[in-house]
N, C-alpha and C positions, 0 to 999 in steps of 0.2 A: 504494500500500500504506500502511495506517495505521500510524504509529509508536506505540510504547507505552513507558511508564516501567517498567523492569524491577526486580525485587527480586534483589539480589546479596548475597553473603556475604563480607565482608572476612576473616573468620576462616578460611573455607575456603581462601581464597587464601594466607593465611599459614601454615596448618597442614596443607594438603592436599598431595597428590602432583602430579606434572607435569600430569596430565589435569585435575585439579580447578582448578589455577591457570589453565590455558589457558581453561577454561570460564568462569571469573570474568572474565578479561581480555576475552573475546569478548562476554560479557553486558554489561559496562560500556561497551565500545565501541559496541555496538548501542543501548543505552539512552541514551547521551549524544548520539545524533542528535536527541533531544528537548531536550537541555540539562539533563536530570534523571536521577537514579537513586536508588533506595531501597537503603540499605546496612545490612545487619545488622552490628552492631558490639558492642563491650564497654564503651561509655560508661556509667559507674556511674549508675544511676537515682537513688540517694540523693543523689549530688552535684548532680544536676539539680534535685531537690526542694529541697535546701538553698539553692541559688542562687535559685530562684523565690521561696522564702519571704522571703529577705532583700531581694530586689529589690522585692517587693510592699510591704514595710515602707517602703522608700525612696519609691516612686512614690505612696504614699498620704499622704505629707507635704504640708503646705501649699506652694503654688507659690512663695511667698516664700523658704521654706527651701531648696527644690530649686535656686533660682536662685543660691544661694551656691556651688554646685558646677559652674557654668559655667566653662570654662577659656578665658579670652580668648586669642585668637591661635592656638588649637589646631585650628581648622578642623574641629571635630567628631571629632578623633582621640583625645580623652579627655574625661571629664567629662559633664555633663548638657547635653542639647539639648532645648529646649522644644517645645511644640505649634506647628504651622504654621510650621516653619522649613525643614526639608528638602523639596525639591520635585523630583519625578522629572524627568529631562532632557526638555525639550520640552513640559512640562506647565505650565499657568498656575496651577493650584490646588495650594497646599502640602499635604503629607500630614498627616492627622489622627492624629499620633502624637507621643510624647515618648520620649527615648532616654537611656540611660547607656552610655558607651563606655569601654573600657579595653584595655590590652595589657600586654606585659611590658617593663619598662624595660631599656635596655642602658647600659653604662658611659658616663659623660659625655664621656670622651675617645675613645670609639669613632669611627672615621672616618665611619661612616654617620650618626651623630648630629651630628657636626660639619658635614657637608655637607648634611644634610636635617633641620634642627631641627624643621620643622613636622610631619614624619612621626614624630618621636620626642620628643613633649613630656613634661614632667613629668606623672606620672599624678595624676589628680584623682578620688578615690573618696570616698564619704560615710561614712568610718569614724567620724567624730565623732557622727553621728546614727544610724548603724546599726552598732554595734560588732561586729567580726568579719567584716564584709563583704569587706574587702580580701583576707583569706586565702582565703575561700570562692571569690570570683570569680577570684582568681589560680589556684587549683587547677583550677577549671572551665576557664579559658582554656588551661592547659597540657594538660589531658586532651583537649580538642577539637583543639588544634593538633597533638598527637601523632597523633590519628586522621586528620586531613587529610593529614599527611605520609605516613602509611602508605597512604592511598588514592591519593595521587599516584603511587605506585610502580606501581599497576595501570594508571593512565592512561598512564604513560610507556611501558610495554610495548606498550600498544595503539597508541601513536604510532610505534613502531619505534625507540625510543631505549633506552638502558640503564635498568634498573629504578630506579637511584638518581639519575637525571638531575636531578630537582627538588630533591634534598637540599641541595646547595650553594646553589641559587638562592633557597631559602626560609629559609636559616639567618640568624638575626638580622633577619629581614624585619619590616616594620611590620604584621604580621598583627593584625587588630582584632576584638575581640569586642563585640557590641552587644546590649544588652537593650532591648526595645521594649514600651511600653505603648500599646495602642490603646484610647482611652477610648470609652465608649458614644456612639453617633452622635446620641443625643437632644440632646447638648450641643454638637454640631458647628455651624459657621456655616451659614447658609442657602445652599442650592445645593450642599452637599458630597455629597448623595446617600448612597449606602451604601458608598462607596469609602474604606477606611482609608488605603491607599497605592496610588498609580497604577502602571500598568504600567511596568516597567523591567527592564533587564539590569544585572547587577553588573559592575564594572570589573575585578575581581581575577582570580586563576586559578580557584579553586573556592570555594564557600561551603558550610558545613555548617549545617544547620537541625535541631537536635534537636526533640523533640515540643514543641508549644506548648500553652497552657492551653485553647485553644478553636480551632474550625475557622475558616477564612477565607482561607487561602492557596490561590490558584489559579495554575495554570501553563498556558502556551500550548503546545499540542501540535497540530501540523498545522492551525494557524489557528483552533483551538477552545480556549476556556478550560475547563479541567477542574479539579475539586477535587483537591488534593494530599493523599492519604490513605495514608501509609506504614503498614506493619504495626507492631505493638508491638515495641519493642526495636530499631528502625531509626532512622537519621537520613536526611534528604533531603540529597543532594549536588547542587548546581547549578553549572553552569559559567559563567565570566565572560568578558568581552571580551578580557582578556589571553590566556586560553587559546585563544580563537577565533583570535587573531592568530598565536600560536605554532604552532597546528595548521593554519595556512593555510586556515581555514574548515571543516576536516573535523569539528571539534567546535564547533557553534554555541553562543553564549551563551544561557542559559536565561532566557526572559522570564517574569515573574511579577507578580502584584498581590495585594493583600489586601482582601477584600470583607467588609464588616460584615453581620450578619444583619438582615433586614428589620425586626425588632421594635425595633432601635436601643437596647436597654437593656443589652446585654452588652459587657463589656470583654474584652480579649485580651492576654496576655503571650506574648512569644516571645524566644528568645535565638538569635543567629546569629553565625557567625564567618567573616570574610572573609580567606582565605589569600592573601597577597601575595608577590610576589617581592621581593628586595632592590631598593631604588629605582634603583640604578645598572645594573640588568639591562637589556640591550638586547633588546627584544622584536621579533624578526624571525622569519618563518616557518622552521620546522625543515626541513632538507634532506630528511628522510625523508617530509615532507608535501608536497613540491613535485615534481610529475611532469608529463609531457607532457599528461596529461588534466586536471591540476589545477595550472596554472602559478602562480607566486608572485602572490598577490593583494594583499599588504600590504607597505608600506615599513617600515623600522625606526624605532622610537621607544623612548625609555627608559621604564621603568616609572614613574619619578617624574613625567615629563612627562604620561604618559597619565592618571595619577591626579589630578594637579593640574587637568587640563582637565575631568575629570568633577566634581571638587569645585566648580569654578566653575559648571558646568552645573546642579548640584543645589542651589546657593545655600549651600554650606558654606565656600567658600574665603574666608578673611579676609586682608585686605591690611594689612600693617604701616604704621603712620603714619596 
């Protein structure tokens, strides 16, 4: 039977009766067999437009100016990352993209920040060259993080645990928002083809992808690459490797890639947010997901160790000294 990405309504889950809530939980559970779901939500369109406008101003600056906003030692957890740096795990060719990363800082004396300084760096945003960008990107981060927390409550019920199971796990977590510019392929190195970003799965729990400025995202469903085309007013939610581990494989990580148009003259902007658990979280399959028919597949690992391993694989892990 062919799987399909379903269109679900987060607001119906939150505002509807028992039957409506159950229908959304069932729809999400079925859709996530692909690793993806299209979610109707209330993310403000004007906030997304404002963020894209300011991000375009930054990415259009000279490369020498953008380099001032690289954050040494941050392993891509804040600041600017240039072209041909991040590399999909297992791939020889670096991705043809540049990025700006940010999150919400926590108190300097917070135990999470003391134990995991790499995951909680001082934020590096280009306020001095794009005035006002810090406030806009901060508001955008908070809005998407709120949306993801609400969506995790649907997933929790589908996994047979309490609705608010993920709330504590994601409180003060190093959830990361990333803006990506995919330049025209006409300027790409020889042999890069039409692939902006190679196939990969995300490490985190779930990822939210609001609308991009152009097509290009493809997702792997039943072994076939298909264009991801959510309806207007929806975000794409895809699942990560940490959720795959917690669900004992019942929810697979969603594999995806970004493909440039053949004419090679178009650029693409997108913003995504990676929802993480707190780094000291022990990722072990949930008891509700381990049965005689589906015995425990994964051993336990901390979220910090799992993330560090992936940062190494994708060429972002920086070593002190």
